[in-house]
C-alpha positions in Angstrom: -3.2 -18.8 9.8 -2.0 -21.8 8.8 -0.2 -23.1 11.4 -2.6 -22.8 13.6 -5.5 -24.5 11.2 -2.7 -27.7 11.4 -2.3 -27.2 15.5 -5.7 -27.6 15.1 -5.7 -30.8 13.2 -2.9 -32.0 14.9 -4.8 -31.7 17.8 -8.0 -33.1 16.9 -6.3 -36.5 14.9 -3.5 -36.9 16.9 -1.1 -37.0 14.0 -0.7 -34.9 11.3 -1.2 -37.8 8.3 -4.4 -39.4 8.7 -6.2 -41.8 6.4 -9.8 -41.3 5.6 -11.4 -43.9 3.2 -8.2 -44.6 0.9 -7.3 -41.3 0.9 -4.0 -39.6 2.5 -2.7 -37.1 3.5 -0.6 -35.1 5.1 -1.6 -31.4 6.9 2.4 -30.0 7.2 2.0 -30.5 3.4 -1.2 -27.4 2.8 -0.4 -24.3 2.1 -3.3 -21.4 2.8 -3.2 -18.2 0.4 -5.0 -15.7 -1.5 -7.2 -13.6 1.7 -10.5 -12.0 -0.6 -12.2 -9.3 1.4 -14.2 -9.0 -1.2 -17.6 -9.3 0.5 -15.9 -8.0 4.0 -17.4 -7.4 7.1 -19.9 -10.2 6.0 -17.6 -12.7 5.3 -13.9 -13.2 4.3 -12.4 -16.0 2.2 -9.0 -17.8 1.8 -7.8 -20.5 -0.6 -5.8 -23.7 0.7 -3.8 -26.1 -1.1 -3.1 -29.4 -0.4 -2.3 -32.9 -2.2 -4.1 -36.1 -1.0 -3.0 -39.7 -2.3 -5.6 -42.4 -2.9 -3.5 -45.8 -1.9 -5.1 -49.5 -2.1 -2.6 -51.5 0.1 0.7 -50.5 -1.0 -0.1 -49.3 -4.5 -1.0 -45.6 -5.4 -3.9 -45.5 -7.2 -4.9 -41.8 -8.3 -2.5 -38.0 -6.9 -5.0 -35.3 -6.6 -4.8 -31.4 -5.1 -7.3 -30.1 -3.4 -7.9 -26.2 -3.6 -11.4 -25.4 -1.8 -12.5 -21.7 -1.2 -13.4 -21.5 2.6 -15.7 -18.2 3.4 -15.5 -17.1 6.9 -18.5 -15.9 8.7 -17.4 -13.0 10.9 -21.0 -13.0 12.5 -21.3 -16.6 13.9 -18.6 -16.9 15.8 -17.8 -17.8 19.6 -14.8 -16.4 21.8 -13.8 -18.9 24.6 -10.9 -17.1 26.0 -8.1 -16.3 23.7 -9.5 -17.9 20.9 -12.2 -17.3 18.3 -14.2 -20.0 16.7 -15.5 -19.3 13.5 -18.2 -20.8 11.6 -17.0 -21.6 7.8 -18.2 -22.3 4.4 -16.5 -24.8 2.4 -17.0 -24.2 -1.7 -14.9 -27.3 -4.0 -16.3 -29.4 -6.9 -17.5 -32.4 -6.8 -16.7 -35.0 -4.9 -14.2 -37.4 -7.4 -15.0 -41.2 -7.2 -12.6 -43.2 -8.3 -12.9 -47.2 -8.3 -15.4 -47.0 -5.6 -13.6 -45.1 -3.5 -15.1 -41.3 -2.9 -13.2 -38.0 -2.4 -13.9 -37.5 1.7 -15.7 -33.9 2.4 -13.2 -31.0 2.7 -14.9 -30.0 6.2 -12.2 -32.8 7.5 -9.3 -30.2 7.4 -11.5 -28.0 10.0 -12.3 -31.0 12.8 -15.2 -30.0 15.3 -13.8 -31.7 18.8 -10.6 -30.1 19.0 -8.9 -30.6 21.9 -9.6 -28.4 24.8 -12.7 -26.8 23.1 -16.3 -27.2 22.6 -18.3 -29.4 19.7 -19.4 -28.0 16.8 -21.4 -29.3 14.5 -20.7 -27.4 11.7 -17.3 -26.8 10.7 -14.8 -24.3 12.2 -12.4 -22.1 12.3 -10.2 -21.8 14.8 -8.1 -18.6 15.6 -6.4 -16.8 18.1 -7.9 -13.7 19.2 -4.7 -11.8 17.4 -4.9 -13.3 14.2 -8.9 -12.9 13.8 -8.3 -9.4 14.8 -5.5 -9.0 12.5 -7.9 -9.9 9.8 -10.6 -7.7 10.6 -8.6 -4.8 10.7 -7.0 -5.8 7.3 -10.2 -5.8 6.1 -11.4 -2.6 7.8 -8.6 -1.3 6.1 -9.5 -2.5 2.7 -12.9 -0.8 3.9 -11.1 2.7 3.9 -11.0 2.8 7.7 -6.9 1.6 8.4 -6.7 2.7 11.6 -5.7 -1.1 12.8 -3.5 -1.5 9.8 0.3 -1.5 10.2 2.1 1.6 8.3 -0.9 3.1 7.2 0.3 6.7 7.8 3.2 6.1 5.1 0.9 4.8 2.8 -1.7 8.0 3.2 1.4 9.8 3.2 1.9 8.2 -0.2 -1.4 8.7 -1.4 -1.3 11.9 -0.4 1.7 12.8 -2.7 0.2 11.4 -5.4 -2.6 13.2 -5.2 -0.6 16.4 -4.7 1.4 15.6 -8.0 -1.4 14.4 -10.0 1.0 10.7 -10.1 -1.5 8.7 -8.8 -1.0 4.6 -9.3 -4.2 3.5 -8.6 -2.9 1.1 -6.0 -4.9 3.1 -3.0 -8.4 4.6 -3.7 -10.4 5.5 -1.5 -14.2 4.0 -1.4 -16.2 5.7 0.9 -18.0 8.7 0.1 -16.1 10.8 3.0 -13.0 10.0 1.6 -13.8 10.6 -2.0 -15.0 13.8 -0.7 -11.8 14.4 1.2 -9.7 13.5 -1.9 -11.2 15.7 -4.2 -10.5 18.6 -1.7 -7.1 18.0 -1.1 -6.6 17.5 -5.1 -7.9 21.4 -5.2 -6.1 22.8 -2.4 -2.8 21.0 -3.9 -3.2 23.2 -7.4 -3.9 26.7 -5.3 -1.0 25.9 -3.2 1.1 24.8 -6.3 0.3 27.8 -8.1 0.9 29.9 -5.0 3.9 28.6 -4.5 5.3 28.8 -8.4 3.9 32.2 -8.2 6.3 33.4 -5.2 9.4 31.6 -6.8 8.8 33.5 -10.1 8.8 36.7 -7.9 11.9 36.5 -6.2 13.2 35.3 -8.9 12.4 38.7 -10.7 12.8 40.7 -8.4 16.6 39.1 -7.6 17.2 39.9 -11.4 16.3 43.2 -11.1 18.6 44.0 -8.3 21.8 42.7 -9.7 20.8 45.0 -13.4 20.2 48.2 -10.7 23.9 47.6 -8.7 26.2 49.3 -10.8 30.0 50.1 -9.3 31.1 53.0 -8.2 31.8 55.7 -10.6 29.0 54.9 -13.1 25.9 56.5 -13.9 23.5 55.4 -15.6 22.0 57.3 -19.3 20.4 57.6 -22.0 23.2 56.5 -23.6 24.0 53.5 -21.6 26.6 53.7 -18.3 29.1 56.1 -18.4 31.9 56.5 -16.4 32.3 59.7 -14.2 36.0 59.8 -13.4 38.9 60.6 -15.8 41.6 58.5 -16.4 44.2 61.0 -14.0 41.3 60.4 -11.1 39.9 64.0 -11.7 35.8 63.8 -11.8 34.9 64.2 -15.7 30.7 65.7 -16.0 30.0 62.8 -18.1 30.5 64.8 -21.3 32.8 65.3 -24.0 35.7 66.7 -21.6 35.9 63.1 -20.6 38.8 61.1 -22.1 38.0 59.1 -25.2 37.5 55.3 -24.9 36.4 55.6 -21.2 33.0 55.1 -21.8 33.6 52.2 -23.6 36.2 50.5 -20.8 33.4 50.6 -18.7 31.1 48.6 -20.4 33.8 46.4 -20.1 33.9 47.1 -16.4 30.2 46.1 -16.3 30.4 43.0 -18.3 32.8 42.0 -16.9 
């Protein structure tokens, strides 16, 4: 946006440095910042910063900073080829009057008779169609319709993950009634899905442990007094009673513990 404002300025005045009633400024020193979409879609606004110098002869009398807020009316626009001309309103403090020198009106920064365009009788902002559409897309994204904003799928995935894990930071918030309803619905669905997942996981863990405990070494059996070996030391099958060699049951327990 800044580069297009500067280009329009130079096309109109023929130079980046001009003098108006003793005030000198260089449009190349201008910066654009603080895009405000609070009143979108009716308007969008931004601020500019530019230093101006009051010079009398060879003496520098005063230096000041111009920081007007520019409100762009989205309804008051005109298209010519690939350019959009939007009517603007400039909000600024009262002009400075110093030793008879009156600070110029801020509308000089937005000439209405740029080369190759028609004459306008109100201050206008000249932007390419692509730049204008990108600003409108950002405004729509702020309103909750991010289709035209780059990377919106990643941001929506980030919001969805935050909702599902109750870890939302508030940097993205639903603005419309429909969006709030979808977020609330996803919150309840996420709670149900997480509960089902944890319940299924706990059931699988319990089943695994029961299967592991029920798998005994070959040649053993589980009785009321514990697991006992059914084979004697000489390889003959015992009946699990007193005929088994002394200590066999204890060794069976040791085998299970190992």
